[in-house]
C-alpha positions as a Python dict, from the first residue, in 0.01 Angstrom:
ca = {
    (1, 'M'): (0, 0, 0),
    (2, 'I'): (214, 315, -8),
    (3, 'G'): (187, 353, 371),
    (4, 'T'): (264, -16, 419),
    (5, 'S'): (581, 20, 210),
    (6, 'F'): (698, 301, 441),
    (7, 'L'): (637, 94, 755),
    (8, 'T'): (791, -228, 627),
    (9, 'S'): (1102, -48, 497),
    (10, 'L'): (1144, 119, 836),
    (11, 'L'): (1109, -221, 1005),
    (12, 'T'): (1373, -385, 785),
    (13, 'A'): (1617, -94, 818),
    (14, 'C'): (1614, -86, 1198),
    (15, 'L'): (1568, -459, 1273),
    (16, 'G'): (1751, -614, 977),
    (17, 'A'): (1463, -825, 842),
    (18, 'G'): (1090, -873, 851),
    (19, 'G'): (958, -599, 629),
    (20, 'G'): (964, -800, 306),
    (21, 'V'): (765, -1089, 451),
    (22, 'L'): (513, -852, 613),
    (23, 'L'): (471, -661, 287),
    (24, 'L'): (420, -987, 98),
    (25, 'G'): (147, -1095, 339),
    (26, 'I'): (-36, -763, 310),
    (27, 'M'): (-4, -752, -68),
    (28, 'A'): (-159, -1098, -86),
    (29, 'Q'): (-481, -946, 50),
    (30, 'V'): (-524, -680, -220),
    (31, 'V'): (-312, -771, -526),
    (32, 'P'): (-417, -1030, -788),
    (33, 'P'): (-234, -1360, -724),
    (34, 'Q'): (-42, -1363, -1051),
    (35, 'A'): (99, -1016, -978),
    (36, 'I'): (203, -1062, -614),
    (37, 'I'): (555, -1202, -660),
    (38, 'P'): (662, -975, -952),
    (39, 'L'): (524, -658, -791),
    (40, 'H'): (672, -749, -455),
    (41, 'G'): (1009, -805, -623),
    (42, 'M'): (997, -465, -793),
    (43, 'V'): (910, -279, -472),
    (44, 'Q'): (1165, -473, -268),
    (45, 'L'): (1431, -398, -528),
    (46, 'G'): (1374, -28, -471),
    (47, 'S'): (1371, -68, -93),
    (48, 'N'): (1688, -278, -79),
    (49, 'A'): (1872, -64, -335),
    (50, 'N'): (1794, 248, -129),
    (51, 'R'): (1919, 81, 187),
    (52, 'A'): (2234, -45, 14),
    (53, 'A'): (2304, 303, -124),
    (54, 'M'): (2266, 462, 219),
    (55, 'L'): (2500, 204, 377),
    (56, 'W'): (2738, 146, 85),
    (57, 'R'): (3049, 179, 304),
    (58, 'D'): (2937, -116, 519),
    (59, 'I'): (2872, -363, 234),
    (60, 'D'): (3096, -671, 216),
    (61, 'R'): (3167, -647, -155),
    (62, 'Q'): (3337, -986, -169),
    (63, 'M'): (3013, -1146, -48),
    (64, 'V'): (2820, -970, -324),
    (65, 'V'): (3067, -1089, -591),
    (66, 'T'): (3044, -1447, -460),
    (67, 'F'): (2664, -1433, -436),
    (68, 'L'): (2607, -1324, -798),
    (69, 'P'): (2693, -1646, -990),
    (70, 'G'): (2491, -1856, -743),
    (71, 'A'): (2192, -1625, -784),
    (72, 'A'): (2218, -1651, -1163),
    (73, 'M'): (2223, -2031, -1140),
    (74, 'G'): (1921, -2034, -908),
    (75, 'A'): (1728, -1811, -1146),
    (76, 'L'): (1814, -2033, -1442),
    (77, 'L'): (1695, -2344, -1260),
    (78, 'G'): (1382, -2168, -1138),
    (79, 'S'): (1293, -2036, -1483),
    (80, 'L'): (1287, -2393, -1614),
    (81, 'V'): (1014, -2491, -1366),
    (82, 'L'): (831, -2159, -1322),
    (83, 'I'): (499, -2314, -1229),
    (84, 'S'): (274, -2304, -925),
    (85, 'L'): (444, -2536, -676),
    (86, 'P'): (285, -2649, -347),
    (87, 'P'): (459, -2412, -102),
    (88, 'D'): (397, -2606, 221),
    (89, 'L'): (718, -2810, 218),
    (90, 'L'): (921, -2510, 105),
    (91, 'Y'): (785, -2294, 389),
    (92, 'L'): (851, -2560, 650),
    (93, 'S'): (1204, -2617, 523),
    (94, 'I'): (1283, -2245, 524),
    (95, 'A'): (1132, -2201, 872),
    (96, 'S'): (1333, -2491, 1014),
    (97, 'F'): (1659, -2366, 867),
    (98, 'I'): (1601, -2011, 996),
    (99, 'V'): (1544, -2140, 1351),
    (100, 'Y'): (1859, -2354, 1328),
    (101, 'L'): (2071, -2063, 1206),
    (102, 'C'): (1941, -1837, 1485),
    (103, 'W'): (1955, -2073, 1783),
    (104, 'G'): (2152, -2383, 1680),
    (105, 'P'): (2529, -2439, 1676),
    (106, 'S'): (2741, -2249, 1428),
    (107, 'L'): (2759, -2391, 1078),
    (108, 'P'): (3080, -2580, 984),
    (109, 'S'): (3349, -2358, 836),
    (110, 'I'): (3320, -2533, 499),
    (111, 'V'): (2957, -2418, 474),
    (112, 'M'): (3048, -2062, 564),
    (113, 'G'): (3304, -2023, 286),
    (114, 'R'): (3270, -1946, -83),
    (115, 'R'): (3095, -2277, -160),
    (116, 'G'): (2843, -2220, 115),
    (117, 'T'): (2763, -1871, -15),
    (118, 'L'): (2721, -2002, -371),
    (119, 'L'): (2485, -2273, -246),
    (120, 'M'): (2285, -2024, -38),
    (121, 'A'): (2258, -1785, -333),
    (122, 'T'): (2143, -2061, -569),
    (123, 'L'): (1889, -2202, -325),
    (124, 'T'): (1733, -1872, -216),
    (125, 'T'): (1713, -1728, -568),
    (126, 'F'): (1538, -2046, -684),
    (127, 'L'): (1297, -2025, -390),
    (128, 'T'): (1221, -1654, -430),
    (129, 'L'): (1054, -1722, -766),
    (130, 'F'): (788, -1925, -583),
    (131, 'V'): (763, -1800, -225),
    (132, 'G'): (868, -1436, -274),
    (133, 'A'): (1047, -1327, 43),
    (134, 'T'): (1369, -1515, 119),
    (135, 'G'): (1531, -1226, 304),
    (136, 'P'): (1497, -1390, 650),
    (137, 'L'): (1681, -1699, 529),
    (138, 'I'): (1968, -1497, 383),
    (139, 'G'): (1969, -1273, 689),
    (140, 'A'): (2000, -1572, 921),
    (141, 'Y'): (2296, -1695, 714),
    (142, 'L'): (2469, -1356, 721),
    (143, 'K'): (2417, -1341, 1097),
    (144, 'Q'): (2651, -1640, 1121),
    (145, 'L'): (2919, -1452, 928),
    (146, 'Y'): (2906, -1101, 1073),
    (147, 'H'): (2865, -950, 1418),
    (148, 'Q'): (2840, -584, 1324),
    (149, 'R'): (2480, -470, 1271),
    (150, 'F'): (2551, -226, 987),
    (151, 'T'): (2747, -490, 793),
    (152, 'I'): (2456, -735, 824),
    (153, 'V'): (2193, -483, 715),
    (154, 'A'): (2404, -335, 432),
    (155, 'T'): (2523, -667, 286),
    (156, 'L'): (2174, -816, 309),
    (157, 'A'): (2037, -517, 120),
    (158, 'A'): (2301, -552, -151),
    (159, 'V'): (2254, -924, -217),
    (160, 'M'): (1874, -893, -200),
    (161, 'S'): (1892, -615, -461),
    (162, 'L'): (2079, -851, -691),
    (163, 'Q'): (1829, -1126, -628),
    (164, 'H'): (1529, -903, -703),
    (165, 'V'): (1684, -774, -1027),
    (166, 'I'): (1728, -1132, -1144),
    (167, 'K'): (1377, -1229, -1032),
    (168, 'I'): (1217, -942, -1221),
    (169, 'A'): (1411, -1038, -1535),
    (170, 'V'): (1285, -1397, -1507),
    (171, 'F'): (921, -1289, -1479),
    (172, 'Q'): (954, -1048, -1770),
    (173, 'Q'): (1108, -1323, -1979),
    (174, 'A'): (814, -1545, -1883),
    (175, 'G'): (575, -1287, -2027),
    (176, 'F'): (451, -1100, -1718),
    (177, 'S'): (415, -727, -1790),
    (178, 'L'): (513, -494, -1509),
    (179, 'V'): (415, -178, -1697),
    (180, 'P'): (61, -144, -1550),
    (181, 'W'): (207, -163, -1201),
    (182, 'L'): (484, 96, -1247),
    (183, 'P'): (299, 399, -1098),
    (184, 'L'): (206, 211, -780),
    (185, 'A'): (553, 57, -755),
    (186, 'A'): (720, 399, -796),
    (187, 'A'): (508, 550, -519),
    (188, 'M'): (579, 252, -289),
    (189, 'I'): (953, 275, -360),
    (190, 'A'): (951, 649, -279),
    (191, 'S'): (769, 598, 52),
    (192, 'G'): (996, 302, 125),
    (193, 'A'): (1302, 524, 84),
    (194, 'I'): (1166, 757, 353),
    (195, 'G'): (1097, 458, 577),
    (196, 'T'): (1450, 328, 521),
    (197, 'W'): (1600, 665, 615),
    (198, 'A'): (1395, 674, 936),
    (199, 'G'): (1479, 312, 1021),
    (200, 'L'): (1853, 367, 979),
    (201, 'R'): (1835, 659, 1223),
    (202, 'I'): (1692, 416, 1479),
    (203, 'L'): (1957, 152, 1396),
    (204, 'K'): (2234, 406, 1450),
    (205, 'Y'): (2143, 443, 1818),
    (206, 'M'): (2064, 76, 1883),
    (207, 'P'): (2330, -106, 2093),
    (208, 'E'): (2500, -399, 1913),
    (209, 'R'): (2385, -660, 2166),
    (210, 'H'): (2025, -537, 2147),
    (211, 'F'): (2032, -562, 1768),
    (212, 'A'): (2157, -923, 1775),
    (213, 'Y'): (1889, -1024, 2026),
    (214, 'I'): (1605, -848, 1841),
    (215, 'F'): (1727, -973, 1503),
    (216, 'N'): (1720, -1333, 1625),
    (217, 'W'): (1365, -1300, 1757),
    (218, 'V'): (1237, -1120, 1448),
    (219, 'L'): (1373, -1401, 1230),
    (220, 'T'): (1227, -1664, 1466),
    (221, 'L'): (880, -1507, 1458),
    (222, 'L'): (897, -1496, 1078),
    (223, 'A'): (990, -1866, 1079),
    (224, 'V'): (690, -1942, 1302),
    (225, 'R'): (469, -1749, 1062),
    (226, 'L'): (599, -1951, 767),
    (227, 'A'): (542, -2279, 953),
    (228, 'W'): (189, -2172, 1046),
    (229, 'Q'): (121, -2071, 685),
    (230, 'A'): (237, -2414, 569),
    (231, 'M'): (24, -2602, 820),
    (232, 'T'): (-290, -2399, 750),
    (233, 'G'): (-249, -2401, 372),
}
């Protein structure tokens, strides 16, 4: 798990997305079901916070400020129905929207403004309580807003950090204790920080057009994985 955290953090840092979903899938093989989402949130908080700290100059702070109230609303709604929901429809919906954002026409300007960001924050924070990794969906949305690779990676890290803080608070309020998992989480966060540092060195030398192309295909492959997961149960 510690080695996996290093690799997935490196992947996310240099490609923009993918590590969180991969980590979630691997954790599902070895972690008790009731602990997967909370533990994943704790580790991803560390990974995203490290990445945001390393790229703090590139964060769109206005996006973070706009994202926060929507995330709080999504968490409130999710906490009211924090039960085991059939994920198939959610996975298919997320996969379809990711593919549209990557390869379809640009979203209308009204969707890309403050109201669109609030809606995206509310929706993804609600979903993350049940499906765990919503980073690809947020990443696909940010790709429509920004064309500079460091701005995408940095802002995604910042808003995902907010989302994971809120998610952890919801699970603690629901009675899930994270204390037994703290040593493992700390070790995974430490190895993830090293992976993030290495991944950002790769990103630094990656041409802008290559990043956009690779980012689109990484998100598309993650969408295909979600659709396959939905169809196979």
